[in-house]
C-alpha positions in Angstrom: 162.7 105.3 76.6 166.6 105.5 76.5 167.7 108.4 78.5 171.4 109.1 79.9 170.9 109.9 83.6 173.7 110.5 86.3 174.3 108.9 89.6 175.5 111.5 92.2 177.7 109.2 94.6 176.5 111.5 97.4 172.9 111.0 96.7 173.1 107.4 96.4 175.1 106.9 99.5 172.5 108.5 101.6 170.0 105.5 100.7 170.1 102.5 102.4 171.2 99.8 100.2 168.9 96.7 99.2 170.0 93.2 100.3 171.0 90.9 97.4 167.7 89.1 97.7 165.6 92.3 97.8 167.8 93.7 94.7 167.3 90.1 93.0 163.4 90.4 93.2 163.1 94.1 91.9 164.7 92.8 88.8 162.9 89.8 88.4 159.5 92.0 89.0 160.9 94.6 86.3 161.9 91.9 83.7 158.0 90.0 84.7 156.2 93.5 84.2 158.5 94.4 81.3 158.4 97.9 82.2 159.4 99.9 85.2 156.1 100.9 86.9 157.4 104.0 89.5 159.2 106.7 87.6 162.6 107.6 88.5 162.7 111.0 90.0 165.5 113.4 88.6 166.7 116.8 89.1 168.6 118.6 86.3 169.3 114.8 84.8 170.6 113.5 88.4 169.0 110.7 89.9 167.3 111.4 93.1 165.6 108.2 93.7 165.7 105.2 91.4 169.3 104.2 91.7 168.8 100.4 91.8 166.1 100.5 89.1 167.9 102.6 86.7 171.1 100.0 87.2 168.9 97.0 86.2 167.5 99.3 83.3 171.3 99.5 82.4 171.6 95.7 82.2 167.9 95.5 80.2 167.9 98.6 77.8 164.8 97.2 76.3 162.7 97.9 79.4 160.5 101.1 79.4 160.7 103.7 82.3 159.7 107.0 82.8 161.2 109.9 84.8 159.6 112.3 86.8 161.7 115.9 87.1 161.6 117.1 90.7 162.9 120.8 91.4 165.2 121.5 94.6 166.5 125.1 95.6 169.9 123.4 96.6 171.9 120.1 97.3 171.0 120.0 100.7 167.0 120.1 99.8 167.8 117.2 97.4 169.5 115.2 100.2 166.5 116.1 102.9 163.6 114.9 100.1 166.1 111.7 99.4 165.9 110.9 103.6 162.6 111.7 103.8 161.2 109.5 101.3 163.6 106.8 102.3 162.0 107.0 105.7 158.7 105.8 104.1 160.3 102.6 103.7 158.9 99.7 105.5 162.2 97.7 106.0 164.6 99.9 107.4 166.4 98.8 110.5 166.4 101.1 113.5 170.0 102.1 112.7 168.9 102.9 109.0 166.0 104.8 110.3 168.1 106.8 112.9 171.0 107.5 110.0 168.1 108.9 107.6 166.7 111.4 110.4 170.0 112.6 111.1 171.0 113.3 107.6 167.7 114.7 106.8 168.2 117.2 109.9 171.4 118.0 108.8 170.5 118.6 105.4 167.4 121.0 106.0 169.3 123.2 108.6 172.0 123.6 105.7 169.4 124.4 103.0 168.3 127.8 103.3 172.5 128.8 104.4 173.5 127.2 101.4 175.7 129.2 99.0 177.1 126.5 96.9 175.6 125.0 93.6 174.2 121.2 92.9 177.9 120.1 92.2 179.2 120.9 95.5 178.9 118.0 97.7 177.8 118.6 101.4 181.2 117.8 103.2 183.1 120.6 100.8 180.5 123.4 101.2 180.5 125.3 104.1 177.6 124.8 106.3 178.1 127.0 109.7 175.5 125.1 111.8 177.3 124.2 115.2 175.4 126.7 117.2 171.9 126.1 117.8 170.0 128.9 115.9 165.9 129.5 115.9 165.6 128.0 112.7 167.4 124.5 113.7 165.3 124.4 116.8 162.1 124.7 114.7 163.8 122.0 112.0 164.8 119.7 114.7 160.6 120.2 116.4 159.2 119.7 112.8 161.1 116.4 112.3 160.4 114.9 115.5 156.6 116.1 114.7 156.3 114.5 111.7 158.3 111.0 112.7 156.4 110.8 116.3 160.0 111.2 117.8 161.1 113.7 120.5 163.8 116.8 119.7 166.5 115.3 121.5 166.5 112.2 119.4 166.4 113.9 116.3 169.7 115.8 117.3 171.2 112.8 118.6 170.3 111.3 115.3 172.4 114.1 113.5 175.6 112.8 115.7 175.2 109.4 114.8 174.9 109.9 111.0 177.7 112.1 111.2 179.9 109.2 113.3 178.5 106.6 110.7 179.7 108.6 107.6 183.1 109.4 109.4 183.7 105.8 110.1 182.9 104.7 106.7 185.9 107.1 105.6 188.3 105.3 107.6 187.0 102.0 107.6 185.1 101.4 104.1 182.2 99.3 104.6 181.4 99.5 108.3 178.6 102.0 107.6 177.1 99.1 105.5 177.7 96.7 109.0 176.6 99.6 111.3 173.2 100.4 109.3 172.3 96.5 109.0 172.6 96.1 112.4 175.2 93.3 112.2 177.9 95.5 114.4 176.1 97.4 117.3 178.2 100.2 118.4 177.0 102.1 121.1 175.0 105.6 120.0 177.9 107.6 122.3 180.7 105.4 120.5 179.2 106.5 116.7 178.8 110.0 117.9 182.3 110.4 119.4 183.9 109.0 116.3 182.4 112.2 114.4 184.2 114.1 116.6 187.4 112.3 116.8 190.4 113.4 114.4 191.0 111.1 111.4 194.2 109.4 112.8 192.5 108.6 115.9 
């Protein structure tokens, strides 16, 4: 099956990258099977799950694969789904887990307030959610319950995720270092980065 799919950098950026050896193993498994067993999950031709498999397929166009079309009301809902799906992975570091919880919470709070389109990135569209509304309280409670966490962990995770993304903007590559646990700044320090002006 030859199909042109789009990789959305924002969507791909929410997924903790595989380590070099994991990526190599995935490619070896696909080549040994001669087929990609799990379908790539897409939304209007944009990949929401299966970025690594798709890159491998581009190197080996003879390999068979399938896609599964999923529907989302907006980009926030797609990002929340990506985070939730990634949280099911067994090999997440504590930092990756916290980052995904934070992103899921932020995206779900924004989803029903969304007024952009699927091409508008999270940063550029307006998501006014600084005040703790009833909905965001309920969202934090549900995510906490689904993952056996406290509500406060979910809220702190949102600040952590924003801080990691802000740090990545000023020092590309640092996100990977933080999420793999190679460098371990305090949670407070990471959250402070999100609130600091870029020049700081």
